N, C-alpha and C positions, 0 to 999 in steps of 0.2 A: 487575547493573552494579556495578563496584567503586566504593566511595566513598572519601573522603579517608583514612579509617582504613586501608583496604586498600592505597591508594597509598603511605601512610607505611610500611607493613610492607614493601612492595616496595623502597622506598628503603633501609630498614634492612638488608634482606637483601643488597642490593648493597654497602652500606657494610661489612657484616660480611665479605663475601667479599673485598673490597678489603683490609681489615685483615689477613685471613688469608693474604694473598699471592697470591690467585688473581684476578689482574686481568682475565683473559679471562672468567671466570664473572661477575665484578662487572659488566663491560661488557655481557655477554649479558643479565643480569637488567635492567639499566637500559634497554637497547634494547627489550626485550620489554615492559617497563612503559610505555615511551613509545608503542609501537604499540598496547598495550592501551587506553591513554587515547584514542588516535585512533579505534580501532574502536568503542569504547563511545560516544564523542561522535557519530560518524557513524551508529551504530545508533539512538541516541535521536532524532536528527534525522529519519531515515527513518521510524521508527515514528510520530512526530508527524505527518509529512507524509501517511503512509498513513491514519491516523485521520481527518485533515482531508478527504482525498479520499473516504473511505468515507461521511462525513457528507454531502458534496456529492452523491455518487451516490444515497444514500438519499433526500435531499430532492428530487432530480430525478425519481426513480421515483415518489415520492408525488405530485408535480405531474402526472406522466404518468397515474397512476391516476385522479386527480381529473378530468383532461381526458377520459379514457376514459368515466368515468361520465356527465359532462355530454354528451358526444357521443352516447352510447347513449340518453340521455333524449330528446335532440332528434330523433334518428333515429326513435325509437318514436313521438314526437308527430307527426312529419311523415308517417309511414306511417299512423297512425291518422286524421289529418285527410284524407289522400289517399283513404282508404277511405270517409270520410263525404262526400267531395266528389261522389261518384257519385250520392248521394241528394239533393243540393241542386238545386232548380229555379230559385232566385232568382239571376239573372245577376250582380247586384252582390255578393251574398254569396259566390258562387262565385269571382268575381274576387279578392275580398279573401282568401279562403281559399287560392287558388292563389298569391297573392303571399306569404302567410305560409309556405306550404309551401316555396316557392323560397328564401325567406330562411333558413329552418331548414336546408334542404339545403346552402346555401352556407356556413352556419356549421359544419355537420358536416364539409364538405370542408376548411374552414379549420382545424378542430380536428385533422384528420388530418395536414395538412401546411401550414405557414405559413412559407415561406422568408424573408419580409420580417421578421416579428417573431421568427422562430426559436423559436416556442413551440408548434408543432404536435406531435402524437404522434410523428411520424417524427423530427423534430429533437430532441425530448426523449429519445427512445430512444437516438439516436446520442450525445447528450451524456452520458447516464447510463452508457452502455457505455464512453465515453471516460474518465470519472472512475474507473470500475472497473478499466480497463486501467492507468491511472496509479497507482491504489491498489495493484494487484497488483505493479507494478514496485517501488514503495517498500517493500512488505512483503517482497518477495524479497530486496532489498538488506539490509533489517533482519535477516532470518534469517541471511544470510551473515555479516554483521558480528557477530552473536551467536556464530556458530560460531568466527569469528576470535578473539573475546574469550575464549571458553572455551579455545581452543588456547593463547593467550598466557598465560592464568592457569595452565594445566597446565604449560606450559614454565617459568614462573617457579618453580613448586613443585618441579619436577624439578631445576632449576639450584640452588635453595636446598638441596635434599637432597644434591646433589653436594658442596656446601660442607661439610655436616655429616658425610657418610660417606666423602668422598674417592673415591667410585666414579666414575671417569672416564666410564663408559658412561652415567651419568645426565646428564652434561653434553652428550654427543652426542645423547641422546634429547631433551633440552630444546631443542637447536638444531633438530632435525628437526621437533619439534612446532611450534616457532616458524615454520619454513618453511611448514608447513601453514596456520598462522594468516595468514601473508602471502598465501598462495594464496587463502584465503577472502576476504581483503580485496580482492585483485585482481579476483576474480569479482564481488564486490559493486559495484566501481567500473565494470567494463567488460563483464561478462557475467552480470548478475543472474539470468537464467533458465537458466543452464547446468545447474544441479542441480535444476530444477523438478520432475523426475520423483520426487525424494525426498519431495516434499510432495504428490504426486498431482495437480499442476496440469497 
């Protein structure tokens, strides 16, 4: 990401081009520097949001794992007591054990799905996958803004080189690369998964 020093250099390049009589190149450099600032700001914001969603997804999966362990422990205990129940002759003890087994099984079922509290394994899995989906969306946008930033930086370099060498073709190449940068920004805003095949997602 370009810092204040790089932004100052872009401004100096534009000023130099303007003083050299090439107003169009100066304007091109200034416009691309502006879009570079936008793309880097948007990219940083999306990266931060993606990291936050990744933390939420990780925390939710940890909660899911903990609930799975407790559910397995209770299910095992209920099955073990149910096996012992057949060997008990005392009606009072058998009734108490049956009640305990039913309570454990009810808890096991609640651990599997609890629409009221929304903290059953089913609900936790859905929530974790939701956070992962939002994370992937933010990171897809982040990568596209990074591509846009790279394009704008290359465009500025080419435009600056045109000022030094007076090779008009460099100015045209600079504008073309800048258009690619705008394209990446547009994809980041409206179609972040359009190039997902490049990342293997």
